[in-house]
C-alpha positions as CSV (number, residue, x, y, z in Angstrom):
1,X,-6.0,-20.0,-3.9
2,X,-3.4,-18.9,-1.4
3,X,-2.3,-15.2,-1.6
4,X,0.4,-13.1,0.0
5,X,-0.1,-9.5,0.9
6,X,3.1,-7.4,1.4
7,X,3.9,-4.0,2.7
8,X,6.8,-1.9,1.4
9,X,10.4,-2.5,2.5
10,X,11.1,0.0,5.3
11,X,14.8,0.5,4.4
12,X,14.5,3.1,1.7
13,X,12.4,5.3,4.1
14,X,14.5,5.1,7.2
15,X,17.1,7.8,6.1
16,X,14.2,10.2,5.4
17,X,13.3,10.4,9.1
18,X,16.6,12.1,9.9
19,X,16.0,14.9,7.4
20,X,14.8,18.4,8.3
21,X,11.8,20.0,6.6
22,X,13.9,21.3,3.7
23,X,15.5,18.0,3.1
24,X,12.1,16.2,3.2
25,X,10.7,18.8,0.7
26,X,13.4,17.8,-1.7
27,X,11.9,14.2,-1.6
28,X,8.3,15.5,-1.9
29,X,7.7,14.5,1.7
30,X,6.5,16.1,4.9
31,X,6.6,15.0,8.6
32,X,3.3,14.6,10.4
33,X,2.2,13.8,14.0
34,X,-0.9,11.6,13.8
35,X,-3.9,13.3,15.4
36,X,-6.5,10.5,15.2
37,X,-6.9,6.8,14.4
38,X,-7.7,5.7,11.8
39,X,-6.2,8.2,9.5
40,X,-2.6,7.4,8.6
41,X,-2.3,3.8,7.3
42,X,1.3,2.8,7.1
43,X,2.4,1.2,3.9
44,X,5.2,-0.8,5.6
45,X,3.4,-2.3,8.6
46,X,-0.1,-2.1,7.0
47,X,-1.5,-0.9,10.3
48,X,-2.9,2.5,11.2
49,X,-0.5,4.8,13.1
50,X,-1.5,5.7,16.7
51,X,-2.3,9.2,17.8
52,X,1.0,11.0,18.7
53,X,3.0,8.8,16.4
54,X,5.4,10.3,13.8
55,X,4.8,9.5,10.2
56,X,6.1,10.7,6.8
57,X,3.7,11.6,4.1
58,X,5.5,11.2,0.8
59,X,5.1,10.5,-2.9
60,X,5.9,6.9,-3.8
61,X,6.0,5.3,-7.2
62,X,4.1,2.1,-6.5
63,X,3.8,0.9,-10.1
64,X,7.2,1.4,-11.8
65,X,6.2,-0.3,-15.0
66,X,6.9,0.7,-18.6
67,X,3.2,1.1,-19.5
68,X,0.5,3.8,-19.4
69,X,-0.4,2.5,-15.9
70,X,2.9,3.7,-14.4
71,X,1.8,5.4,-11.1
72,X,2.7,7.1,-7.9
73,X,0.7,8.7,-5.1
74,X,1.0,9.9,-1.5
75,X,1.6,7.3,1.2
76,X,2.2,7.3,4.9
77,X,5.2,5.5,6.6
78,X,5.5,5.2,10.4
79,X,8.9,5.9,12.0
80,X,8.3,2.8,14.1
81,X,7.7,0.5,11.1
82,X,10.8,-1.7,11.0
83,X,9.3,-4.8,9.4
84,X,7.2,-5.0,6.3
85,X,3.9,-6.9,6.6
86,X,4.3,-10.2,4.7
87,X,1.7,-12.8,5.5
88,X,-0.2,-15.5,3.6
89,X,-4.0,-15.6,3.5
90,X,-4.3,-12.8,6.1
91,X,-5.8,-9.3,5.5
92,X,-3.9,-6.6,7.4
93,X,-5.7,-4.3,9.8
94,X,-5.4,-1.2,7.6
95,X,-7.0,-3.0,4.6
96,X,-9.6,-4.9,6.5
97,X,-11.3,-1.8,7.8
98,X,-11.6,0.2,4.6
99,X,-13.2,0.2,1.2
100,X,-10.6,-1.0,-1.3
101,X,-10.1,-0.7,-5.1
102,X,-8.3,-3.8,-6.3
103,X,-6.5,-3.6,-9.6
104,X,-5.2,-6.7,-11.4
105,X,-2.1,-6.4,-13.7
106,X,-0.5,-8.7,-16.2
107,X,3.2,-9.3,-16.5
108,X,3.7,-6.3,-18.8
109,X,2.1,-3.8,-16.4
110,X,-1.2,-3.5,-18.1
111,X,-4.5,-3.6,-16.2
112,X,-6.3,-6.9,-16.6
113,X,-9.2,-6.1,-14.3
114,X,-10.4,-4.0,-11.4
115,X,-13.2,-3.9,-8.8
116,X,-14.1,-2.4,-5.5
117,X,-14.7,-4.3,-2.2
118,X,-14.9,-3.9,1.5
119,X,-11.7,-5.0,3.1
120,X,-13.4,-7.8,5.0
121,X,-14.4,-9.3,1.6
122,X,-11.0,-8.9,0.0
123,X,-10.1,-12.7,0.0
124,X,-13.0,-13.5,-2.4
125,X,-12.0,-10.8,-4.9
126,X,-8.4,-11.8,-4.7
127,X,-9.3,-15.5,-5.4
128,X,-11.3,-14.4,-8.4
129,X,-8.5,-12.3,-9.9
130,X,-5.7,-14.7,-9.2
131,X,-7.7,-17.5,-10.8
132,X,-7.1,-15.7,-14.1
133,X,-3.8,-16.9,-15.6
134,X,-3.3,-13.5,-17.3
135,X,-3.0,-11.8,-13.9
136,X,0.6,-11.5,-12.5
137,X,-0.2,-9.5,-9.3
138,X,-2.7,-7.2,-7.7
139,X,-2.5,-3.8,-6.2
140,X,-4.9,-2.7,-3.5
141,X,-5.7,1.0,-3.1
142,X,-7.8,2.8,-0.5
143,X,-10.8,3.5,-2.7
144,X,-11.9,6.8,-1.1
145,X,-8.5,8.5,-1.1
146,X,-7.2,6.6,-4.2
147,X,-3.8,5.9,-2.7
148,X,-1.8,2.7,-3.0
149,X,-2.2,0.3,-0.1
150,X,-0.4,-3.0,-0.7
151,X,0.7,-5.6,-3.3
152,X,-1.0,-9.0,-3.5
153,X,0.6,-12.0,-5.1
154,X,0.0,-15.7,-5.4
155,X,1.6,-17.5,-2.4
């Protein structure tokens, strides 16, 4: 089954880069300069930021549903990220190199399944979940840190 992995739209984050520290704090965000790679996986480009690159670390509501599963967590966004990752049947670099928790949701925002996989094995787990007609979409999370990584839909 074909699947599409997408990063976040960069537009809502762009104005935040112009803010000073106090302005960022009002958005529950901080500016960081990346020290090492891997370490700051961008949720727009779905690539790890390079050492010396500017990123924002901010709270993002990634599951804005009217259910008990409504959720937000910290994410990184690279200043240089101008285009969201949006590809079919391709696992992005920041996901391929990490242990992932994959959560399946139905159309009402309730969890329909969950499992853990290495990023290189993600396509098999995606196929398993998307074969279930109850599943509307998937969320991948970085299993160790627990933060949202990307959305996965049927292509």
